[in-house]
C-alpha positions, -999 to 999 in steps of 0.1 A, spaced: 482 -663 442 503 -693 434 511 -685 398 527 -720 392 494 -737 402 471 -717 379 458 -736 349 430 -733 323 405 -705 327 419 -694 361 452 -687 343 435 -669 314 416 -647 340 447 -639 359 465 -629 326 435 -607 315 435 -589 349 472 -586 356 489 -584 322 462 -564 303 445 -547 332 410 -557 321 379 -555 343 370 -592 344 339 -609 357 333 -646 361 298 -657 348 281 -688 338 283 -696 300 248 -692 287 252 -723 263 270 -747 286 262 -735 321 298 -738 331 316 -709 348 334 -687 323 349 -652 323 343 -621 303 360 -587 303 349 -552 295 360 -547 259 350 -510 260 367 -496 290 365 -460 276 328 -462 269 298 -454 290 284 -489 292 304 -521 294 307 -543 263 313 -577 277 336 -600 257 348 -636 265 382 -637 279 406 -652 253 422 -686 259 457 -672 264 470 -703 280 460 -728 253 460 -708 221 492 -698 202 473 -670 184 462 -653 216 494 -659 235 512 -638 209 494 -608 224 508 -617 258 543 -618 244 539 -585 225 526 -567 256 555 -580 276 579 -567 249 563 -532 253 571 -534 290 608 -542 284 606 -580 286 622 -603 261 618 -641 258 650 -660 261 651 -692 242 650 -720 267 624 -744 253 637 -778 264 618 -810 271 585 -823 257 559 -799 243 539 -802 275 570 -795 297 587 -764 283 606 -738 302 600 -701 292 625 -675 305 618 -639 302 646 -612 308 639 -576 314 661 -546 302 667 -539 339 683 -573 346 653 -591 362 646 -626 350 614 -648 355 607 -683 343 579 -709 342 573 -744 331 544 -761 314 528 -764 279 545 -736 260 515 -711 260 508 -720 296 544 -714 306 545 -681 288 513 -670 307 528 -680 340 561 -662 333 541 -631 322 522 -631 355 555 -634 374 569 -606 353 541 -581 360 537 -590 396 574 -590 406 
């Protein structure tokens, strides 16, 4: 998987799977007919409760959950936001000394860095 090439819903799906560990299925959206993604929101239950995968890479509100989950795993965001809003660099440092970074729109860059953090 080329993390730096992931965008849009592909990036959201990768974050749902890799960062949160969700069981994700790609399905057509019943309203639009376009391919979308859902995850099992009741992983403890007997039958799946399918919920639309959040827009982690384009929504500040949902990207906060990505950052909070990373913090629970020992990762901290290092302030390195330079450039235009569509060309930001996000750097994450781990307590054990590892560092990952990614570039893009701020929420998108955070998601890419998160994927690098959990897959490194």
